[in-house]
C-alpha positions as CSV (number, residue, x, y, z in Angstrom):
1,E,53.8,-9.4,4.2
2,I,50.8,-8.9,6.6
3,K,51.2,-5.4,5.7
4,L,51.3,-5.7,2.6
5,L,48.1,-7.6,1.9
6,E,46.2,-5.5,5.0
7,R,47.9,-2.7,2.3
8,S,46.4,-4.6,-0.7
9,V,43.0,-5.4,1.6
10,A,43.5,-0.9,2.4
11,D,43.6,0.2,-1.4
12,L,40.7,-2.6,-2.8
13,R,38.2,-1.1,-0.3
14,K,39.3,2.7,-1.1
15,D,39.0,1.7,-4.6
16,S,35.8,0.4,-4.6
17,A,34.6,3.2,-2.4
18,D,36.2,5.3,-5.0
19,Q,34.0,2.7,-7.9
20,K,30.9,3.4,-5.7
21,Q,31.1,7.1,-5.5
22,V,31.5,7.4,-9.6
23,Y,28.5,4.7,-9.8
24,E,26.4,6.5,-6.9
25,S,27.2,10.2,-9.1
26,R,26.2,8.6,-12.5
27,I,23.1,7.1,-10.9
28,S,21.8,10.2,-9.8
29,A,23.0,12.3,-12.6
30,Q,21.1,9.4,-14.7
31,E,18.2,10.2,-11.9
32,K,18.5,13.8,-12.6
33,Q,18.2,14.0,-16.2
34,Y,14.8,11.1,-16.0
35,S,13.2,13.4,-13.7
36,E,13.8,16.3,-16.2
37,L,12.9,14.5,-18.9
38,E,9.7,13.3,-16.8
39,G,9.3,17.4,-16.5
40,I,9.8,17.9,-20.2
41,L,6.9,14.9,-21.2
42,Q,4.4,16.0,-18.8
43,S,4.6,19.0,-20.0
44,R,4.4,18.2,-23.9
45,I,1.3,15.9,-22.7
46,D,-0.7,18.8,-20.9
47,E,0.2,21.3,-23.9
48,L,-1.3,18.8,-26.4
49,S,-4.2,18.2,-23.7
50,D,-4.4,21.9,-24.1
51,L,-4.3,21.8,-27.7
52,K,-7.4,18.8,-28.1
53,T,-9.3,21.4,-25.8
54,T,-9.0,24.0,-28.2
55,S,-9.7,22.4,-31.0
56,R,-13.2,20.6,-30.0
57,A,-14.1,23.7,-28.4
58,R,-13.0,25.6,-32.1
59,Q,-14.6,22.4,-33.8
60,D,-17.9,23.2,-31.9
61,Q,-18.0,27.0,-32.9
62,L,-17.8,25.8,-36.5
63,S,-20.3,23.4,-36.2
64,E,-22.6,25.9,-35.1
65,K,-21.4,28.6,-37.9
66,L,-22.2,25.4,-40.2
67,A,-26.0,24.8,-39.4
68,K,-26.6,28.8,-38.9
69,S,-25.6,28.9,-42.3
70,Q,-27.3,26.0,-43.8
71,A,-30.5,27.7,-41.7
72,E,-29.7,30.6,-43.7
73,V,-29.4,28.6,-47.0
74,A,-32.9,27.2,-46.1
75,T,-34.8,30.1,-45.3
76,L,-33.4,32.2,-48.5
77,N,-34.4,28.9,-50.9
78,G,-37.6,29.5,-49.5
79,E,-37.8,33.3,-49.6
80,I,-36.0,32.6,-53.8
81,R,-38.9,30.0,-54.3
82,A,-41.1,32.4,-53.0
83,L,-40.6,35.5,-55.0
84,Q,-40.4,32.7,-58.1
85,D,-44.1,32.0,-57.4
86,V,-45.1,35.9,-56.8
87,R,-43.0,36.3,-60.8
88,E,-45.0,33.3,-62.0
89,N,-48.5,34.7,-60.8
90,N,-47.7,38.2,-62.0
91,Q,-46.9,37.5,-65.6
92,E,-50.4,34.9,-65.4
93,L,-52.4,38.1,-64.2
94,E,-50.2,40.3,-66.7
95,K,-51.2,37.8,-69.2
96,A,-54.7,37.9,-67.6
97,L,-54.8,41.6,-67.7
98,G,-53.7,42.1,-71.2
99,A,-56.2,39.8,-72.6
100,T,-59.1,41.6,-70.1
101,R,-57.9,45.1,-71.9
102,S,-58.3,43.5,-75.3
103,R,-61.6,42.5,-74.7
104,V,-62.1,45.6,-73.2
105,E,-61.1,47.6,-76.3
106,H,-62.6,45.3,-78.8
107,Q,-65.9,46.0,-76.7
108,A,-65.0,49.6,-76.5
109,E,-64.8,49.6,-80.2
110,E,-67.8,47.6,-80.8
111,L,-69.8,50.6,-79.1
112,V,-68.6,53.4,-81.0
């Protein structure tokens, strides 16, 4: 009976050792999977960080282009206003020239 108990204890120890090995194997596989997932996650975080940096740089470039374009538009609007003023002055000069020409022609007719 003692031998039977010893055999049962030995079987239980063997089963326990086998169970322990199975659990350790599962834990090792899960740790490996966790490590791989952690690497993938870190890679994604790095990609997003790079994308964020690139996006900010692009936004800065576009903001700079917009500022330049706005400055060019303001310059062109100023030039347009100046040209409109010149056109108005020319029209006034043409009217004055026309009036002067009429007076000169009228005076010339009177002299003749």
